N, C-alpha and C positions, 0 to 999 in steps of 0.2 A: 407403528409406528411414535408412543410412546417415552419410548424406549429413549428413542433418536435426538427429541424434542428433553428429554429431559439430559440426554450425555451433553448434550450442548449445550444445556445450560449451568450445568454443574461445569464446567467446562470456560464459562466466560461470564459470568453474573454470580454474584453473592447469594441471589433469592432462588430460589426452591419453583415450581414451576406451577404452582398455587397457589404464587406468592409470600408464601413463608420467606422465612431467612433458613439459610443450611442451617445443620448441626458439623461444629467444628469437626469432624471429619472429612469432611467434603468439602468445609473452605481448604482446608489441611490438605486434599486431594487438591483443590482445583487448583490452589500456591502452586505445588509440586508440578503438576501437569503444567502451566505457563511458567515456568522458570523452565519446565524439560523447553518448550519451542520456544521457548526465549534464546536457550542455548544452541540450539537449533538452525534459529534462526539467523542468526549472527556469526554465525561457520556459515550457512550456507552462501550471503547474504558476501562476505568478507572472499570466498570458493568463486562467484561469480564475476570477483569484480578484476579478482589478482586476472586474468588471462591479460590487463594494459599493460602489463607493464609488461608481456615481449611484443604485447605486436606496435603498429605500426602509429600509430593516435603521437601529435605531439607531446611530451611532456608536460607541460604545463596544463593540456584541457585532461590528460591521466589525472592529474591530481587535484586535480578541482571534485573531478568527478570524486570520486574518496569522503574525498574532503566536504560535497555533499549529503555523503549518509551514514558517514558514520561519530562520533555518536548516537544512536541514534534514537527515537524517543521514547515510547511506548509497545510502539509495532504493533500496534490494536488490528487494522486489519489484514495482515498476513497470520498473525493467533486467531484470529474471527475465522479465515483462511481453512487451521489446520482443524479448529477446533469441530470443523462444520464436517470438513472428510472423517475424520478420526466417529466422526457421532453417525456420519452415511459407514462406516467397517472401514476403511479405504486398508487396501491391503496393495498399496505400492505409491510408500511415503515419500516415495525418490520426486514423483510428478507432482504431490502436493506441494513439495516443496518450493519444487522450477516453480507453478506457481505461484506460491504467496510473496518469491524475491522478486520476480516480473512483477506482481501486485504493488510490492513496497518502493519497489526504483521509478514505479509510476509517478508514485505518490510525495517522495521523493526528490522527485521532476518536475510538480509542480510546487511543491514549497519556495525551491533555489529561484520560481518564476513569479513568485506571490513575494516576494522579497524585494526584486527588482526597483530601485527608482518608477517608474513610469507603475507599478503598482502599489504595494502595501509600501516601500519604500522604508522595510527596519534594517536596523544594523544589526542585531542579533538574529540570534536562534543558535534557541538549545545551551546558551550560554558563551558563547565563540562568535565572534564577525560572521559576517553574510557573508555568499558562495562573495557575491555582485564587491563586494569591501576584503575582505582574505586575498582577491585578484583582479579584476573589474569586469565588469556589465557584459563583456562582448562575450569573456570566457566563462559565464555564473549562464550566457542567456546559449552558446554551444555544451555547457555539463546539460544543463537542465533537456534538452535536443537529444543530446547523447544518451541523458538515460529513459526519456522515452525506446530509443532506436531498440538501447540494450533490454530492456521488457518482453519488446516482439520481437525479438532475434533467440530473449531465453522461452517464450513459447512457444514458438516455431522449429524448434529443432527437435530430428526429431528422438533425440535424444535428451530427457528420456521418455521423449512425448510419443513413444513407437505410432496408437492411433492419429489417424489424419483426421479426423471428426474429431473428435475430441478438442484436438488444437486447432480445429479453425473456430469450436462451439468459443472457448476458453478465451481466445484473441477477439471474436468477434464480443464476448458482452465487456471486455474488459475494454478496446475501442470506445464502445459505444457509451462506458462508462466515466470516459475520459475527454471526448469531443465534445463537439458544440448542445449535446443531448443531456452531458456531467456538467465533469466537471468546471472543463472548461468554458459554460453556459454560466453555470455556477458565478465564475469568477468577472464573467462578460457584468452580468449580473447585480453582482459586490464595487465595479467602478462606480455603476451610473447610482448607484444606492447614494454615494454620497454627492454625485448633483438634483439625484429625487429625491420625491419621500413618500415609502414604497406602506401599502397596508399592508393587516397582519397574512392572508393570507397571500404576499408574495414572498416577502421575508422569509417565513413557510418555505416557500417555491425556491428560493435561493437556496434558503441550505443544503436543504432536500439536494441542489443539482451540484454543488458548491465541495460537504460532505460530506454528502449520507449518499453518495451515486457511488463511489469506491468504494466506504462500507458495504450496499449492498449486493456490487457487488463480490464482495469479497464471499458472502455467502450463499452468492451465484457459484461462482466457481469451484468454491468447494463443494458443493451439490452437483456439480456436471464433472468433479475427478470417480 
């Protein structure tokens, strides 16, 4: 159990389990492993969205969906999921990667919707125009909706998820983290905060839902695998 925690700490943080700084060798290992995860995550995301070019989706929507995903940010959530799966002795990396992709697509969907004029009304995201600015508001809404659908389509696919119980548990975990008891609920609280004064416990609750729910799900899903 200690070794599992230790591996996870090395992969995801700058500090050792006992609170001390990692040695240079462990920092290098962490950097190399995270870079390896990053390369695998980007490749898997591209592969997951490639079928859009072959399906019957309208061209404008097919263009808006990858626009919302690339270039990515730190990809923290899928990295945590892969790190936990690795620390737990992952012997089916293709399953872990599929789950990581689904998780990241949900996160990207949340950013598309969060940027809309009815939400945070942002013009830029990761140094380029937000989806509703590059396309239009309706397309942005549909792109976010499509990313949600694609995420659960990936999780429910029996290839590579051959175990229906594992698929069901991961779907339930991600759904709860994304919905009113998770990310969506946190966003609602964030909108209400613009008109109200929240005390510290309420702000903490807001952050735990809006940001923390998907991060917690990344740990849970990595362990479920």
